[in-house]
C-alpha positions as CSV (number, residue, x, y, z in Angstrom):
1,M,94.4,71.9,91.7
2,T,93.4,72.4,88.1
3,Y,90.7,74.8,86.9
4,A,88.5,74.6,83.9
5,T,89.5,77.3,81.5
6,A,86.2,79.3,82.1
7,D,86.7,79.2,85.9
8,A,90.3,80.3,85.6
9,R,89.4,83.2,83.3
10,H,86.7,84.3,85.7
11,L,89.0,84.1,88.6
12,M,91.7,86.1,86.8
13,L,89.2,88.7,85.7
14,T,88.0,89.1,89.3
15,S,91.6,89.3,90.6
16,I,92.4,92.1,88.1
17,A,89.2,93.9,88.9
18,D,90.0,93.8,92.7
19,A,93.5,95.1,92.1
20,T,92.1,97.9,89.9
21,E,89.6,98.9,92.5
22,Q,92.5,99.2,95.0
23,L,94.5,101.4,92.6
24,G,91.4,103.6,92.2
25,A,91.2,103.9,96.0
26,A,94.9,104.9,96.2
27,L,94.3,107.5,93.5
28,A,91.4,109.0,95.5
29,S,93.6,109.2,98.6
30,L,96.4,110.9,96.7
31,G,93.8,113.3,95.2
32,E,92.7,114.2,98.7
33,A,96.3,114.6,99.9
34,Y,97.0,116.9,96.9
35,E,94.3,119.2,98.0
36,Q,95.9,119.6,101.5
37,L,99.4,120.4,100.3
38,D,101.2,123.6,99.4
39,E,101.6,124.1,95.6
40,G,105.2,122.9,95.3
41,T,104.7,119.8,97.3
42,A,101.4,119.1,95.5
43,E,103.2,119.3,92.2
44,Q,105.9,116.9,93.5
45,L,103.1,114.5,94.6
46,E,101.5,114.7,91.2
47,A,104.8,114.0,89.3
48,E,106.3,111.4,91.6
49,L,103.2,109.4,92.7
50,F,100.0,110.4,91.1
51,R,101.1,110.1,87.4
52,P,102.7,106.7,87.7
53,L,99.8,105.4,89.8
54,Q,97.3,106.8,87.2
55,L,99.2,105.1,84.5
56,A,99.1,101.8,86.4
57,Y,95.4,102.3,87.0
58,G,94.7,102.9,83.4
59,R,96.8,99.9,82.3
60,A,95.0,97.7,84.8
61,Q,91.7,98.8,83.5
62,R,92.8,98.1,79.9
63,A,94.2,94.7,80.8
64,H,90.9,93.8,82.5
65,N,88.7,95.1,79.7
66,D,90.8,93.6,76.9
67,F,91.0,90.2,78.6
68,A,87.2,90.2,79.2
69,G,86.7,91.1,75.5
70,R,89.0,88.4,74.3
71,C,87.3,85.8,76.5
72,G,83.7,87.0,75.9
73,L,83.3,87.9,79.6
74,Q,81.6,90.9,81.1
75,S,84.0,93.8,81.8
76,R,83.5,96.2,84.6
77,A,83.4,100.0,84.7
78,F,85.8,101.4,87.3
79,Q,85.4,104.6,89.3
80,M,87.6,106.1,91.8
81,H,85.6,106.1,95.0
82,P,86.9,108.6,97.6
83,Q,87.4,107.0,100.9
84,S,86.8,108.8,104.2
85,A,89.9,110.8,104.9
86,P,91.9,109.4,107.8
87,A,92.9,111.8,110.6
88,G,96.4,112.9,110.2
89,G,96.3,114.9,107.0
90,P,98.5,114.3,104.0
91,K,100.8,111.8,105.7
92,A,97.9,109.6,106.6
93,L,96.4,109.9,103.1
94,L,99.7,108.9,101.6
95,A,99.9,105.9,104.0
96,A,96.3,104.9,103.0
97,A,97.2,105.2,99.3
98,L,100.3,103.1,99.8
99,E,98.3,100.4,101.7
100,A,95.9,100.2,98.8
101,V,98.8,100.0,96.3
102,D,100.2,97.2,98.4
103,R,96.9,95.3,98.4
104,A,96.7,95.7,94.6
105,D,100.3,94.6,94.1
106,R,99.9,91.6,96.4
107,G,96.8,90.5,94.5
108,L,98.5,90.8,91.1
109,A,101.6,89.0,92.5
110,E,99.4,86.1,93.8
111,L,97.7,85.9,90.3
112,Q,101.1,85.7,88.6
113,D,102.4,83.2,91.1
114,S,99.3,81.0,90.6
115,L,100.4,80.5,87.0
116,L,96.8,80.8,85.8
117,P,97.7,83.4,83.2
118,V,100.2,80.9,81.8
119,E,97.8,78.0,82.0
120,V,95.1,79.9,80.2
121,G,97.7,81.1,77.7
122,D,97.0,84.8,77.6
123,A,100.3,86.6,76.8
124,E,98.6,90.0,76.6
125,L,97.2,89.6,80.1
126,R,100.6,88.5,81.5
127,A,102.2,91.6,79.9
128,G,99.6,93.9,81.3
129,I,100.0,92.5,84.8
130,S,103.8,92.9,84.6
131,E,103.5,96.4,83.3
132,V,101.2,97.4,86.2
133,R,103.5,95.9,88.8
134,E,106.5,97.6,87.2
135,L,104.7,101.0,87.4
136,L,103.9,100.4,91.1
137,G,107.5,99.3,91.8
138,G,109.0,102.6,92.8
139,L,106.1,104.3,94.5
140,H,107.1,103.5,98.1
141,A,110.6,105.0,97.8
142,R,109.2,108.1,96.1
143,A,106.5,108.4,98.8
144,R,109.1,108.2,101.6
145,A,111.1,111.0,99.9
146,L,108.0,113.1,99.7
147,V,106.9,112.5,103.3
148,R,110.4,113.6,104.5
149,T,109.7,117.1,103.0
150,L,106.3,117.5,104.6
151,G,106.0,120.1,107.3
152,R,109.4,121.7,106.4
């Protein structure tokens, strides 16, 4: 199925925005978990999870806004909306954050697999999506390592 260029651009912008919103939700969950942890574990969470996720969130926002600007489309202002904290403390918050990261990564992977960024011919957007996905790549392993230390 082929898309008109304008439709494809709008679909890509929406997909990137949805993924960015998920990354914002993940950051909010990590922020809540941070507040519930002891100082040493909180610092580890910040270094191992929060910073890479924050970089990915910023890069996703920039990819979205730059692409919108290049195409003459309306960009979106993103905010980290705190979600209601699940019962279960920091472990549940980390799980919620990782679920949101997974949703974002899946959305970006589907966008890449659709080849729309190639068909529309936007190299900067393709690079931005790849960079975001690369930043998200090691979060699960680092989160598992952190969870193993909780409660010790």
